[in-house]
VODOMAR-429734 format. One record per atom (N, C-alpha, C): x, y, z; residue in three letters; atom name. Coordinates in Angstrom, 3 decimals. Layout:
<sites>
site c1 = X, c2 = Y, c3 = Z, code = ALA, site = CA $
...
</sites>
This chain:
<sites>
site c1 = 68.025, c2 = 114.890, c3 = 118.640, code = ASN, site = N $
site c1 = 68.939, c2 = 115.496, c3 = 117.696, code = ASN, site = CA $
site c1 = 70.202, c2 = 114.647, c3 = 117.586, code = ASN, site = C $
site c1 = 70.314, c2 = 113.913, c3 = 116.519, code = MET, site = N $
site c1 = 71.496, c2 = 113.072, c3 = 116.345, code = MET, site = CA $
site c1 = 72.457, c2 = 113.738, c3 = 115.365, code = MET, site = C $
site c1 = 73.726, c2 = 113.747, c3 = 115.732, code = ALA, site = N $
site c1 = 74.746, c2 = 114.301, c3 = 114.848, code = ALA, site = CA $
site c1 = 74.974, c2 = 113.343, c3 = 113.687, code = ALA, site = C $
site c1 = 75.288, c2 = 113.877, c3 = 112.491, code = PRO, site = N $
site c1 = 75.545, c2 = 112.976, c3 = 111.360, code = PRO, site = CA $
site c1 = 76.795, c2 = 112.131, c3 = 111.601, code = PRO, site = C $
site c1 = 76.735, c2 = 110.906, c3 = 111.088, code = LYS, site = N $
site c1 = 77.871, c2 = 109.998, c3 = 111.252, code = LYS, site = CA $
site c1 = 79.030, c2 = 110.442, c3 = 110.373, code = LYS, site = C $
site c1 = 80.236, c2 = 110.304, c3 = 110.908, code = GLU, site = N $
site c1 = 81.429, c2 = 110.614, c3 = 110.130, code = GLU, site = CA $
site c1 = 81.754, c2 = 109.432, c3 = 109.228, code = GLU, site = C $
site c1 = 82.035, c2 = 109.698, c3 = 107.952, code = LYS, site = N $
site c1 = 82.322, c2 = 108.643, c3 = 106.991, code = LYS, site = CA $
site c1 = 83.811, c2 = 108.696, c3 = 106.626, code = LYS, site = C $
site c1 = 84.493, c2 = 107.559, c3 = 106.773, code = SER, site = N $
site c1 = 85.907, c2 = 107.460, c3 = 106.404, code = SER, site = CA $
site c1 = 86.064, c2 = 106.458, c3 = 105.271, code = SER, site = C $
site c1 = 86.866, c2 = 106.829, c3 = 104.288, code = VAL, site = N $
site c1 = 87.207, c2 = 105.946, c3 = 103.183, code = VAL, site = CA $
site c1 = 88.729, c2 = 105.939, c3 = 103.096, code = VAL, site = C $
site c1 = 89.327, c2 = 104.737, c3 = 103.051, code = TYR, site = N $
site c1 = 90.786, c2 = 104.680, c3 = 103.010, code = TYR, site = CA $
site c1 = 91.272, c2 = 103.429, c3 = 102.301, code = TYR, site = C $
site c1 = 92.529, c2 = 103.461, c3 = 101.899, code = ARG, site = N $
site c1 = 93.212, c2 = 102.295, c3 = 101.337, code = ARG, site = CA $
site c1 = 94.450, c2 = 102.071, c3 = 102.180, code = ARG, site = C $
site c1 = 94.503, c2 = 100.915, c3 = 102.812, code = GLN, site = N $
site c1 = 95.612, c2 = 100.569, c3 = 103.687, code = GLN, site = CA $
site c1 = 96.437, c2 = 99.469, c3 = 103.013, code = GLN, site = C $
site c1 = 97.753, c2 = 99.624, c3 = 103.036, code = THR, site = N $
site c1 = 98.654, c2 = 98.643, c3 = 102.445, code = THR, site = CA $
site c1 = 99.540, c2 = 98.070, c3 = 103.546, code = THR, site = C $
site c1 = 99.672, c2 = 96.731, c3 = 103.560, code = ILE, site = N $
site c1 = 100.506, c2 = 96.068, c3 = 104.558, code = ILE, site = CA $
site c1 = 101.478, c2 = 95.139, c3 = 103.841, code = ILE, site = C $
site c1 = 102.778, c2 = 95.319, c3 = 104.110, code = TYR, site = N $
site c1 = 103.809, c2 = 94.404, c3 = 103.630, code = TYR, site = CA $
site c1 = 104.251, c2 = 93.549, c3 = 104.807, code = TYR, site = C $
site c1 = 104.374, c2 = 92.248, c3 = 104.565, code = PHE, site = N $
site c1 = 104.715, c2 = 91.321, c3 = 105.643, code = PHE, site = CA $
site c1 = 105.799, c2 = 90.386, c3 = 105.132, code = PHE, site = C $
site c1 = 106.858, c2 = 90.224, c3 = 105.900, code = LEU, site = N $
site c1 = 107.940, c2 = 89.304, c3 = 105.561, code = LEU, site = CA $
site c1 = 108.242, c2 = 88.471, c3 = 106.800, code = LEU, site = C $
site c1 = 108.246, c2 = 87.146, c3 = 106.647, code = GLY, site = N $
site c1 = 108.491, c2 = 86.301, c3 = 107.807, code = GLY, site = CA $
site c1 = 108.997, c2 = 84.934, c3 = 107.412, code = GLY, site = C $
site c1 = 109.510, c2 = 84.234, c3 = 108.373, code = GLY, site = N $
site c1 = 109.983, c2 = 82.881, c3 = 108.166, code = GLY, site = CA $
site c1 = 109.857, c2 = 82.095, c3 = 109.453, code = GLY, site = C $
site c1 = 109.900, c2 = 80.760, c3 = 109.330, code = LYS, site = N $
site c1 = 109.768, c2 = 79.889, c3 = 110.497, code = LYS, site = CA $
site c1 = 110.897, c2 = 78.865, c3 = 110.494, code = LYS, site = C $
site c1 = 111.375, c2 = 78.548, c3 = 111.692, code = TYR, site = N $
site c1 = 112.333, c2 = 77.463, c3 = 111.868, code = TYR, site = CA $
site c1 = 111.638, c2 = 76.364, c3 = 112.669, code = TYR, site = C $
site c1 = 111.555, c2 = 75.145, c3 = 112.093, code = TYR, site = N $
site c1 = 110.933, c2 = 74.007, c3 = 112.769, code = TYR, site = CA $
site c1 = 112.008, c2 = 73.227, c3 = 113.525, code = TYR, site = C $
site c1 = 111.764, c2 = 72.950, c3 = 114.792, code = PHE, site = N $
site c1 = 112.747, c2 = 72.269, c3 = 115.636, code = PHE, site = CA $
site c1 = 112.775, c2 = 70.763, c3 = 115.412, code = PHE, site = C $
site c1 = 111.747, c2 = 70.201, c3 = 114.760, code = SER, site = N $
site c1 = 111.773, c2 = 68.772, c3 = 114.469, code = SER, site = CA $
site c1 = 112.635, c2 = 68.544, c3 = 113.226, code = SER, site = C $
site c1 = 113.209, c2 = 67.368, c3 = 113.111, code = ASN, site = N $
site c1 = 114.083, c2 = 67.092, c3 = 111.974, code = ASN, site = CA $
site c1 = 113.358, c2 = 66.349, c3 = 110.852, code = ASN, site = C $
site c1 = 112.062, c2 = 66.505, c3 = 110.787, code = VAL, site = N $
site c1 = 111.255, c2 = 65.863, c3 = 109.752, code = VAL, site = CA $
site c1 = 111.122, c2 = 66.817, c3 = 108.562, code = VAL, site = C $
site c1 = 111.187, c2 = 66.297, c3 = 107.352, code = LYS, site = N $
site c1 = 111.161, c2 = 67.131, c3 = 106.150, code = LYS, site = CA $
site c1 = 109.817, c2 = 67.818, c3 = 105.902, code = LYS, site = C $
site c1 = 108.738, c2 = 67.277, c3 = 106.383, code = ASN, site = N $
site c1 = 107.413, c2 = 67.809, c3 = 106.056, code = ASN, site = CA $
site c1 = 107.043, c2 = 69.099, c3 = 106.778, code = ASN, site = C $
site c1 = 107.857, c2 = 69.583, c3 = 107.673, code = GLY, site = N $
site c1 = 107.593, c2 = 70.848, c3 = 108.343, code = GLY, site = CA $
site c1 = 106.411, c2 = 70.815, c3 = 109.281, code = GLY, site = C $
site c1 = 106.539, c2 = 70.092, c3 = 110.372, code = TYR, site = N $
site c1 = 105.518, c2 = 70.144, c3 = 111.406, code = TYR, site = CA $
site c1 = 106.205, c2 = 70.018, c3 = 112.757, code = TYR, site = C $
site c1 = 105.466, c2 = 70.299, c3 = 113.815, code = GLY, site = N $
site c1 = 106.028, c2 = 70.286, c3 = 115.161, code = GLY, site = CA $
site c1 = 106.187, c2 = 71.711, c3 = 115.679, code = GLY, site = C $
site c1 = 107.019, c2 = 71.871, c3 = 116.701, code = PHE, site = N $
site c1 = 107.263, c2 = 73.192, c3 = 117.283, code = PHE, site = CA $
site c1 = 108.099, c2 = 74.036, c3 = 116.332, code = PHE, site = C $
site c1 = 107.785, c2 = 75.330, c3 = 116.280, code = TYR, site = N $
site c1 = 108.563, c2 = 76.253, c3 = 115.448, code = TYR, site = CA $
site c1 = 108.711, c2 = 77.598, c3 = 116.139, code = TYR, site = C $
site c1 = 109.658, c2 = 78.381, c3 = 115.644, code = LEU, site = N $
site c1 = 109.836, c2 = 79.764, c3 = 116.065, code = LEU, site = CA $
site c1 = 109.943, c2 = 80.593, c3 = 114.795, code = LEU, site = C $
site c1 = 109.088, c2 = 81.592, c3 = 114.686, code = GLY, site = N $
site c1 = 109.082, c2 = 82.453, c3 = 113.511, code = GLY, site = CA $
site c1 = 109.571, c2 = 83.846, c3 = 113.848, code = GLY, site = C $
site c1 = 110.113, c2 = 84.517, c3 = 112.843, code = ALA, site = N $
site c1 = 110.513, c2 = 85.922, c3 = 112.949, code = ALA, site = CA $
site c1 = 109.814, c2 = 86.675, c3 = 111.828, code = ALA, site = C $
site c1 = 109.449, c2 = 87.933, c3 = 112.067, code = MET, site = N $
site c1 = 108.708, c2 = 88.671, c3 = 111.058, code = MET, site = CA $
site c1 = 108.978, c2 = 90.162, c3 = 111.100, code = MET, site = C $
site c1 = 108.735, c2 = 90.804, c3 = 109.952, code = TYR, site = N $
site c1 = 108.778, c2 = 92.256, c3 = 109.808, code = TYR, site = CA $
site c1 = 107.485, c2 = 92.676, c3 = 109.112, code = TYR, site = C $
site c1 = 106.879, c2 = 93.751, c3 = 109.572, code = GLN, site = N $
site c1 = 105.632, c2 = 94.238, c3 = 108.981, code = GLN, site = CA $
site c1 = 105.714, c2 = 95.744, c3 = 108.795, code = GLN, site = C $
site c1 = 105.293, c2 = 96.229, c3 = 107.621, code = HIS, site = N $
site c1 = 105.197, c2 = 97.668, c3 = 107.343, code = HIS, site = CA $
site c1 = 103.773, c2 = 97.949, c3 = 106.878, code = HIS, site = C $
site c1 = 103.155, c2 = 98.945, c3 = 107.482, code = GLN, site = N $
site c1 = 101.755, c2 = 99.269, c3 = 107.198, code = GLN, site = CA $
site c1 = 101.629, c2 = 100.776, c3 = 106.988, code = GLN, site = C $
site c1 = 100.927, c2 = 101.175, c3 = 105.934, code = PHE, site = N $
site c1 = 100.706, c2 = 102.599, c3 = 105.713, code = PHE, site = CA $
site c1 = 99.391, c2 = 102.812, c3 = 104.970, code = PHE, site = C $
site c1 = 98.910, c2 = 104.046, c3 = 104.982, code = TYR, site = N $
site c1 = 97.684, c2 = 104.421, c3 = 104.288, code = TYR, site = CA $
site c1 = 98.076, c2 = 105.179, c3 = 103.021, code = TYR, site = C $
site c1 = 97.660, c2 = 104.653, c3 = 101.856, code = SER, site = N $
site c1 = 97.973, c2 = 105.330, c3 = 100.601, code = SER, site = CA $
site c1 = 96.878, c2 = 106.330, c3 = 100.221, code = SER, site = C $
site c1 = 95.723, c2 = 106.226, c3 = 100.857, code = PHE, site = N $
site c1 = 94.598, c2 = 107.100, c3 = 100.548, code = PHE, site = CA $
site c1 = 93.734, c2 = 107.212, c3 = 101.798, code = PHE, site = C $
site c1 = 93.270, c2 = 108.416, c3 = 102.121, code = TYR, site = N $
site c1 = 92.428, c2 = 108.583, c3 = 103.297, code = TYR, site = CA $
site c1 = 91.515, c2 = 109.785, c3 = 103.093, code = TYR, site = C $
site c1 = 90.209, c2 = 109.571, c3 = 103.279, code = GLU, site = N $
site c1 = 89.211, c2 = 110.641, c3 = 103.193, code = GLU, site = CA $
site c1 = 88.273, c2 = 110.559, c3 = 104.382, code = GLU, site = C $
site c1 = 87.809, c2 = 111.736, c3 = 104.818, code = LYS, site = N $
site c1 = 86.761, c2 = 111.816, c3 = 105.839, code = LYS, site = CA $
site c1 = 85.679, c2 = 112.724, c3 = 105.288, code = LYS, site = C $
site c1 = 84.454, c2 = 112.224, c3 = 105.304, code = ASN, site = N $
site c1 = 83.302, c2 = 112.979, c3 = 104.802, code = ASN, site = CA $
site c1 = 83.546, c2 = 113.512, c3 = 103.391, code = ASN, site = C $
site c1 = 84.069, c2 = 112.656, c3 = 102.515, code = ASP, site = N $
site c1 = 84.322, c2 = 112.960, c3 = 101.100, code = ASP, site = CA $
site c1 = 85.351, c2 = 114.069, c3 = 100.879, code = ASP, site = C $
site c1 = 86.198, c2 = 114.328, c3 = 101.853, code = GLN, site = N $
site c1 = 87.261, c2 = 115.322, c3 = 101.722, code = GLN, site = CA $
site c1 = 88.600, c2 = 114.672, c3 = 102.055, code = GLN, site = C $
site c1 = 89.687, c2 = 115.025, c3 = 101.321, code = PRO, site = N $
site c1 = 91.010, c2 = 114.496, c3 = 101.694, code = PRO, site = CA $
site c1 = 91.320, c2 = 114.846, c3 = 103.150, code = PRO, site = C $
site c1 = 91.910, c2 = 113.908, c3 = 103.862, code = ALA, site = N $
site c1 = 92.208, c2 = 114.114, c3 = 105.286, code = ALA, site = CA $
site c1 = 93.636, c2 = 113.655, c3 = 105.563, code = ALA, site = C $
site c1 = 94.233, c2 = 114.164, c3 = 106.635, code = PRO, site = N $
site c1 = 95.574, c2 = 113.689, c3 = 107.000, code = PRO, site = CA $
site c1 = 95.563, c2 = 112.177, c3 = 107.244, code = PRO, site = C $
site c1 = 96.574, c2 = 111.514, c3 = 106.718, code = LYS, site = N $
site c1 = 96.651, c2 = 110.051, c3 = 106.852, code = LYS, site = CA $
site c1 = 97.087, c2 = 109.670, c3 = 108.261, code = LYS, site = C $
site c1 = 96.543, c2 = 108.562, c3 = 108.793, code = PRO, site = N $
site c1 = 97.028, c2 = 108.059, c3 = 110.077, code = PRO, site = CA $
site c1 = 98.501, c2 = 107.657, c3 = 109.977, code = PRO, site = C $
site c1 = 99.095, c2 = 107.431, c3 = 111.114, code = ALA, site = N $
site c1 = 100.520, c2 = 107.130, c3 = 111.185, code = ALA, site = CA $
site c1 = 100.853, c2 = 105.811, c3 = 110.495, code = ALA, site = C $
site c1 = 102.054, c2 = 105.742, c3 = 109.901, code = ALA, site = N $
site c1 = 102.578, c2 = 104.494, c3 = 109.351, code = ALA, site = CA $
site c1 = 103.099, c2 = 103.641, c3 = 110.503, code = ALA, site = C $
site c1 = 103.238, c2 = 102.335, c3 = 110.257, code = LYS, site = N $
site c1 = 103.670, c2 = 101.427, c3 = 111.320, code = LYS, site = CA $
site c1 = 104.751, c2 = 100.499, c3 = 110.787, code = LYS, site = C $
site c1 = 105.830, c2 = 100.348, c3 = 111.544, code = ASN, site = N $
site c1 = 106.860, c2 = 99.339, c3 = 111.303, code = ASN, site = CA $
site c1 = 106.906, c2 = 98.459, c3 = 112.539, code = ASN, site = C $
site c1 = 106.951, c2 = 97.148, c3 = 112.320, code = ALA, site = N $
site c1 = 106.925, c2 = 96.232, c3 = 113.463, code = ALA, site = CA $
site c1 = 107.880, c2 = 95.066, c3 = 113.233, code = ALA, site = C $
site c1 = 108.524, c2 = 94.629, c3 = 114.304, code = LEU, site = N $
site c1 = 109.326, c2 = 93.415, c3 = 114.334, code = LEU, site = CA $
site c1 = 108.677, c2 = 92.475, c3 = 115.333, code = LEU, site = C $
site c1 = 108.752, c2 = 91.169, c3 = 115.065, code = GLY, site = N $
site c1 = 108.107, c2 = 90.261, c3 = 115.988, code = GLY, site = CA $
site c1 = 108.634, c2 = 88.849, c3 = 115.925, code = GLY, site = C $
site c1 = 108.188, c2 = 88.059, c3 = 116.898, code = ILE, site = N $
site c1 = 108.489, c2 = 86.627, c3 = 116.940, code = ILE, site = CA $
site c1 = 107.175, c2 = 85.877, c3 = 117.091, code = ILE, site = C $
site c1 = 107.182, c2 = 84.608, c3 = 116.669, code = GLU, site = N $
site c1 = 105.972, c2 = 83.793, c3 = 116.765, code = GLU, site = CA $
site c1 = 106.343, c2 = 82.351, c3 = 117.093, code = GLU, site = C $
site c1 = 106.240, c2 = 81.949, c3 = 118.354, code = PRO, site = N $
site c1 = 106.365, c2 = 80.529, c3 = 118.661, code = PRO, site = CA $
site c1 = 105.032, c2 = 79.844, c3 = 118.368, code = PRO, site = C $
site c1 = 105.099, c2 = 78.579, c3 = 117.943, code = GLY, site = N $
site c1 = 103.860, c2 = 77.888, c3 = 117.636, code = GLY, site = CA $
site c1 = 104.072, c2 = 76.411, c3 = 117.395, code = GLY, site = C $
site c1 = 103.011, c2 = 75.765, c3 = 116.963, code = TYR, site = N $
site c1 = 103.046, c2 = 74.328, c3 = 116.687, code = TYR, site = CA $
site c1 = 102.179, c2 = 74.049, c3 = 115.465, code = TYR, site = C $
site c1 = 102.654, c2 = 73.151, c3 = 114.582, code = LYS, site = N $
site c1 = 101.889, c2 = 72.732, c3 = 113.410, code = LYS, site = CA $
site c1 = 101.659, c2 = 71.230, c3 = 113.465, code = LYS, site = C $
site c1 = 100.389, c2 = 70.834, c3 = 113.253, code = TRP, site = N $
site c1 = 100.014, c2 = 69.424, c3 = 113.174, code = TRP, site = CA $
site c1 = 99.707, c2 = 69.082, c3 = 111.720, code = TRP, site = C $
site c1 = 100.069, c2 = 67.886, c3 = 111.300, code = ILE, site = N $
site c1 = 99.671, c2 = 67.343, c3 = 110.005, code = ILE, site = CA $
site c1 = 98.739, c2 = 66.163, c3 = 110.291, code = ILE, site = C $
site c1 = 97.538, c2 = 66.194, c3 = 109.725, code = ILE, site = N $
site c1 = 96.530, c2 = 65.169, c3 = 109.973, code = ILE, site = CA $
site c1 = 96.280, c2 = 64.403, c3 = 108.672, code = ILE, site = C $
site c1 = 96.514, c2 = 63.091, c3 = 108.717, code = LYS, site = N $
site c1 = 96.301, c2 = 62.197, c3 = 107.563, code = LYS, site = CA $
site c1 = 97.050, c2 = 62.671, c3 = 106.319, code = LYS, site = C $
site c1 = 98.273, c2 = 63.144, c3 = 106.483, code = ASP, site = N $
site c1 = 99.186, c2 = 63.535, c3 = 105.405, code = ASP, site = CA $
site c1 = 98.744, c2 = 64.731, c3 = 104.567, code = ASP, site = C $
site c1 = 97.559, c2 = 65.284, c3 = 104.751, code = HIS, site = N $
site c1 = 97.108, c2 = 66.377, c3 = 103.890, code = HIS, site = CA $
site c1 = 96.618, c2 = 67.611, c3 = 104.639, code = HIS, site = C $
site c1 = 95.904, c2 = 67.433, c3 = 105.713, code = LEU, site = N $
site c1 = 95.326, c2 = 68.549, c3 = 106.451, code = LEU, site = CA $
site c1 = 96.353, c2 = 69.085, c3 = 107.440, code = LEU, site = C $
site c1 = 96.539, c2 = 70.406, c3 = 107.453, code = SER, site = N $
site c1 = 97.475, c2 = 70.995, c3 = 108.418, code = SER, site = CA $
site c1 = 96.738, c2 = 71.991, c3 = 109.315, code = SER, site = C $
site c1 = 97.126, c2 = 72.009, c3 = 110.565, code = LEU, site = N $
site c1 = 96.592, c2 = 72.925, c3 = 111.569, code = LEU, site = CA $
site c1 = 97.780, c2 = 73.587, c3 = 112.234, code = LEU, site = C $
site c1 = 97.790, c2 = 74.910, c3 = 112.212, code = ASP, site = N $
site c1 = 98.923, c2 = 75.696, c3 = 112.706, code = ASP, site = CA $
site c1 = 98.412, c2 = 76.699, c3 = 113.727, code = ASP, site = C $
site c1 = 98.964, c2 = 76.701, c3 = 114.943, code = VAL, site = N $
site c1 = 98.573, c2 = 77.643, c3 = 115.988, code = VAL, site = CA $
site c1 = 99.831, c2 = 78.306, c3 = 116.521, code = VAL, site = C $
site c1 = 99.827, c2 = 79.632, c3 = 116.538, code = GLY, site = N $
site c1 = 100.978, c2 = 80.380, c3 = 117.038, code = GLY, site = CA $
site c1 = 100.545, c2 = 81.614, c3 = 117.801, code = GLY, site = C $
site c1 = 101.482, c2 = 82.185, c3 = 118.531, code = ILE, site = N $
site c1 = 101.253, c2 = 83.431, c3 = 119.265, code = ILE, site = CA $
site c1 = 102.288, c2 = 84.441, c3 = 118.786, code = ILE, site = C $
site c1 = 101.814, c2 = 85.531, c3 = 118.205, code = ARG, site = N $
site c1 = 102.699, c2 = 86.571, c3 = 117.664, code = ARG, site = CA $
site c1 = 102.869, c2 = 87.702, c3 = 118.663, code = ARG, site = C $
site c1 = 104.113, c2 = 88.057, c3 = 118.880, code = TRP, site = N $
site c1 = 104.429, c2 = 89.271, c3 = 119.622, code = TRP, site = CA $
site c1 = 105.050, c2 = 90.239, c3 = 118.636, code = TRP, site = C $
site c1 = 104.378, c2 = 91.377, c3 = 118.398, code = LEU, site = N $
site c1 = 104.893, c2 = 92.394, c3 = 117.484, code = LEU, site = CA $
site c1 = 105.231, c2 = 93.645, c3 = 118.274, code = LEU, site = C $
site c1 = 106.450, c2 = 94.136, c3 = 118.086, code = TYR, site = N $
site c1 = 106.886, c2 = 95.393, c3 = 118.690, code = TYR, site = CA $
site c1 = 106.812, c2 = 96.440, c3 = 117.590, code = TYR, site = C $
site c1 = 105.893, c2 = 97.368, c3 = 117.706, code = ALA, site = N $
site c1 = 105.592, c2 = 98.291, c3 = 116.614, code = ALA, site = CA $
site c1 = 105.984, c2 = 99.719, c3 = 116.957, code = ALA, site = C $
site c1 = 106.391, c2 = 100.447, c3 = 115.903, code = LYS, site = N $
site c1 = 106.677, c2 = 101.872, c3 = 116.017, code = LYS, site = CA $
site c1 = 105.784, c2 = 102.596, c3 = 115.016, code = LYS, site = C $
site c1 = 104.948, c2 = 103.505, c3 = 115.504, code = TYR, site = N $
site c1 = 104.070, c2 = 104.297, c3 = 114.657, code = TYR, site = CA $
site c1 = 104.694, c2 = 105.662, c3 = 114.467, code = TYR, site = C $
site c1 = 104.753, c2 = 106.146, c3 = 113.241, code = THR, site = N $
site c1 = 105.307, c2 = 107.473, c3 = 112.970, code = THR, site = CA $
site c1 = 104.329, c2 = 108.257, c3 = 112.118, code = THR, site = C $
site c1 = 104.265, c2 = 109.552, c3 = 112.357, code = SER, site = N $
site c1 = 103.352, c2 = 110.414, c3 = 111.621, code = SER, site = CA $
site c1 = 104.141, c2 = 111.470, c3 = 110.870, code = SER, site = C $
site c1 = 103.766, c2 = 111.719, c3 = 109.617, code = LYS, site = N $
site c1 = 104.406, c2 = 112.769, c3 = 108.828, code = LYS, site = CA $
site c1 = 103.704, c2 = 114.111, c3 = 109.031, code = LYS, site = C $
site c1 = 102.675, c2 = 114.143, c3 = 109.846, code = LEU, site = N $
site c1 = 101.881, c2 = 115.361, c3 = 110.026, code = LEU, site = CA $
site c1 = 102.549, c2 = 116.355, c3 = 110.970, code = LEU, site = C $
site c1 = 103.445, c2 = 115.912, c3 = 111.787, code = SER, site = N $
site c1 = 104.037, c2 = 116.763, c3 = 112.806, code = SER, site = CA $
site c1 = 105.504, c2 = 117.038, c3 = 112.480, code = SER, site = C $
site c1 = 105.983, c2 = 118.188, c3 = 112.898, code = THR, site = N $
site c1 = 107.399, c2 = 118.507, c3 = 112.720, code = THR, site = CA $
site c1 = 108.228, c2 = 117.932, c3 = 113.867, code = THR, site = C $
site c1 = 107.573, c2 = 117.470, c3 = 114.911, code = GLN, site = N $
site c1 = 108.277, c2 = 116.884, c3 = 116.041, code = GLN, site = CA $
site c1 = 108.471, c2 = 115.391, c3 = 115.817, code = GLN, site = C $
site c1 = 109.395, c2 = 114.796, c3 = 116.539, code = ASN, site = N $
site c1 = 109.582, c2 = 113.356, c3 = 116.475, code = ASN, site = CA $
site c1 = 108.549, c2 = 112.725, c3 = 117.416, code = ASN, site = C $
site c1 = 107.390, c2 = 112.367, c3 = 116.868, code = ASP, site = N $
site c1 = 106.278, c2 = 111.906, c3 = 117.699, code = ASP, site = CA $
site c1 = 106.026, c2 = 110.414, c3 = 117.540, code = ASP, site = C $
site c1 = 107.085, c2 = 109.631, c3 = 117.513, code = ALA, site = N $
site c1 = 106.953, c2 = 108.176, c3 = 117.375, code = ALA, site = CA $
site c1 = 106.304, c2 = 107.594, c3 = 118.623, code = ALA, site = C $
site c1 = 105.441, c2 = 106.628, c3 = 118.409, code = VAL, site = N $
site c1 = 104.768, c2 = 105.925, c3 = 119.491, code = VAL, site = CA $
site c1 = 105.112, c2 = 104.446, c3 = 119.365, code = VAL, site = C $
site c1 = 105.491, c2 = 103.814, c3 = 120.470, code = PHE, site = N $
site c1 = 105.834, c2 = 102.399, c3 = 120.463, code = PHE, site = CA $
site c1 = 104.697, c2 = 101.606, c3 = 121.079, code = PHE, site = C $
site c1 = 104.484, c2 = 100.416, c3 = 120.541, code = ASP, site = N $
site c1 = 103.349, c2 = 99.599, c3 = 120.953, code = ASP, site = CA $
site c1 = 103.755, c2 = 98.132, c3 = 120.871, code = ASP, site = C $
site c1 = 103.171, c2 = 97.303, c3 = 121.724, code = VAL, site = N $
site c1 = 103.399, c2 = 95.859, c3 = 121.663, code = VAL, site = CA $
site c1 = 102.055, c2 = 95.192, c3 = 121.423, code = VAL, site = C $
site c1 = 101.982, c2 = 94.387, c3 = 120.355, code = ASP, site = N $
site c1 = 100.756, c2 = 93.672, c3 = 120.012, code = ASP, site = CA $
site c1 = 100.943, c2 = 92.189, c3 = 120.307, code = ASP, site = C $
site c1 = 99.916, c2 = 91.546, c3 = 120.826, code = LEU, site = N $
site c1 = 99.912, c2 = 90.103, c3 = 121.055, code = LEU, site = CA $
site c1 = 98.729, c2 = 89.535, c3 = 120.271, code = LEU, site = C $
site c1 = 99.016, c2 = 88.627, c3 = 119.333, code = VAL, site = N $
site c1 = 97.990, c2 = 88.077, c3 = 118.451, code = VAL, site = CA $
site c1 = 98.052, c2 = 86.561, c3 = 118.502, code = VAL, site = C $
site c1 = 96.923, c2 = 85.911, c3 = 118.762, code = ILE, site = N $
site c1 = 96.845, c2 = 84.456, c3 = 118.660, code = ILE, site = CA $
site c1 = 96.426, c2 = 84.146, c3 = 117.231, code = ILE, site = C $
site c1 = 97.236, c2 = 83.346, c3 = 116.565, code = ASN, site = N $
site c1 = 97.105, c2 = 83.120, c3 = 115.142, code = ASN, site = CA $
site c1 = 96.799, c2 = 81.644, c3 = 114.881, code = ASN, site = C $
site c1 = 95.814, c2 = 81.348, c3 = 114.061, code = GLY, site = N $
site c1 = 95.494, c2 = 79.979, c3 = 113.703, code = GLY, site = CA $
site c1 = 95.288, c2 = 79.840, c3 = 112.201, code = GLY, site = C $
site c1 = 95.774, c2 = 78.755, c3 = 111.622, code = LYS, site = N $
site c1 = 95.621, c2 = 78.521, c3 = 110.185, code = LYS, site = CA $
site c1 = 95.244, c2 = 77.062, c3 = 109.957, code = LYS, site = C $
site c1 = 94.362, c2 = 76.853, c3 = 108.992, code = ILE, site = N $
site c1 = 94.023, c2 = 75.509, c3 = 108.536, code = ILE, site = CA $
site c1 = 94.386, c2 = 75.446, c3 = 107.065, code = ILE, site = C $
site c1 = 95.083, c2 = 74.388, c3 = 106.673, code = GLY, site = N $
site c1 = 95.506, c2 = 74.262, c3 = 105.284, code = GLY, site = CA $
site c1 = 95.344, c2 = 72.847, c3 = 104.773, code = GLY, site = C $
site c1 = 95.520, c2 = 72.703, c3 = 103.460, code = TYR, site = N $
site c1 = 95.443, c2 = 71.393, c3 = 102.840, code = TYR, site = CA $
site c1 = 96.620, c2 = 71.233, c3 = 101.897, code = TYR, site = C $
site c1 = 97.321, c2 = 70.112, c3 = 101.988, code = ARG, site = N $
site c1 = 98.459, c2 = 69.807, c3 = 101.122, code = ARG, site = CA $
site c1 = 98.037, c2 = 68.810, c3 = 100.062, code = ARG, site = C $
site c1 = 98.347, c2 = 69.110, c3 = 98.829, code = PHE, site = N $
site c1 = 97.998, c2 = 68.222, c3 = 97.715, code = PHE, site = CA $
site c1 = 99.087, c2 = 67.209, c3 = 97.461, code = PHE, site = C $
</sites>
């Protein structure tokens, strides 16, 4: 006897704002850097089993990202960083102040091409 699977359908929106400061004095932007960021995440739509359901908590986060960027043969870029995000989750479902704080650690890698 297997219970039916729960089906969730949702639309999640994430706003991200960040910048990086490169410690090298080269114009092309490579070498060691330190980034700062702000992230806001919320659910604009949430359903469970085809019925409207209470939305999960929204999240606001501040963070830093130290990293390094390599430029290979003037066009290919490789960027590796470690993000530390300090997040606060808040729920509109409760009348109490039920904020939850969390720390996320993310290893981030990007490959790019410059024209």
